[in-house]
C-alpha angles and dihedrals in degrees: 000000000000091000092050091048093049090051091051090050090048090054089050093052096045091049094046094047093046093050094042092050090053090046091048092056089050090048092052093048106040107358089237132100128190120239098243098085090057092043090053090047093051096046094047090042093054091046092051091045090054092046092049095046099047103031111020120026120341115226119228123245094263093053091049091048090054091069098064090033093057091043090052092045092054090046090052091052088051093050089049089052090239087120100041105181119077092211090052091054093045090050093053094045090051090049089053087059096041093049110039088163138009111299101236108186120198090327087289106100136076084032097182102101122203091185115209089359093060096099091049093048092051091048093048092045109037112204094252091051088050089054090051090048094050089045095055100040095079089050090068087077094059097090089055092049090049091047096051092043092051092045090052088054093045095250102128102152110142135253094005091060089065096052108026142037126230115238138170106266093229093054094056092074095076096035131087096245141119120229110238098186131064141166115263122178089342094308130109109237132186121218117230119239106268145158131214131040095335091059090047093051091052093048098048114119093240092051091047093051091050091048091050092049091050093048093047093050090050091054096244111164105181128036141176113255137186116221120235096233117213092232092182089073096061087038090061090049089046091055092049091048091047091051097045102035105017115202098355094163091057090044088053091052090049088051092053090056094054 
């Protein structure tokens, strides 16, 4: 039984990494991903879930309930504009179906062992949530990267220097960025970093075109921009970290207490 379950999990991991790597390349190049990778992930995930449940190792009711719960949780984050990209949300929802539980493979990975607390840890941190956590952790460093980049260019205005980069207005047309400044009543204003509907309104294509036209007509040469991050790239890394290490952040916190 353990061998069969490990093989199923190995198939899950190989499929997820392959599709996410493809999607990451698309995300880097055009910031758009077709739906077929997520459709494949969902179909195969449901097939593997049925195979596991009926022939290998039945999941309990709570484990089964985690699948729609995590799908709903990701969808809620998308509706609240906390997850902004549609492909990012689809990827996470597909991963929730593909990985109903932690993919233990031949008792090797994840190799961070929480001992008798392992079941409780896996219940408190469903695998999809762990992927999301490991995806977003590196993003914490972005403000520092922005800050040092802006300081090196002599653009030290705060707080924009922590959240945006300064670019030539003309060069923004062929870059994956959002304008974060616009002309309002003849004055150049800078939008504050924000989430939710307000951020979505600012970043809509129509709004961005109007902002660009207003800035160009006013003769503005340099503007603050927010980069459209290819989130599927850190998500791929987050999946790999989650598979190989598991919940390393929680393990580190456990280690600090010992």
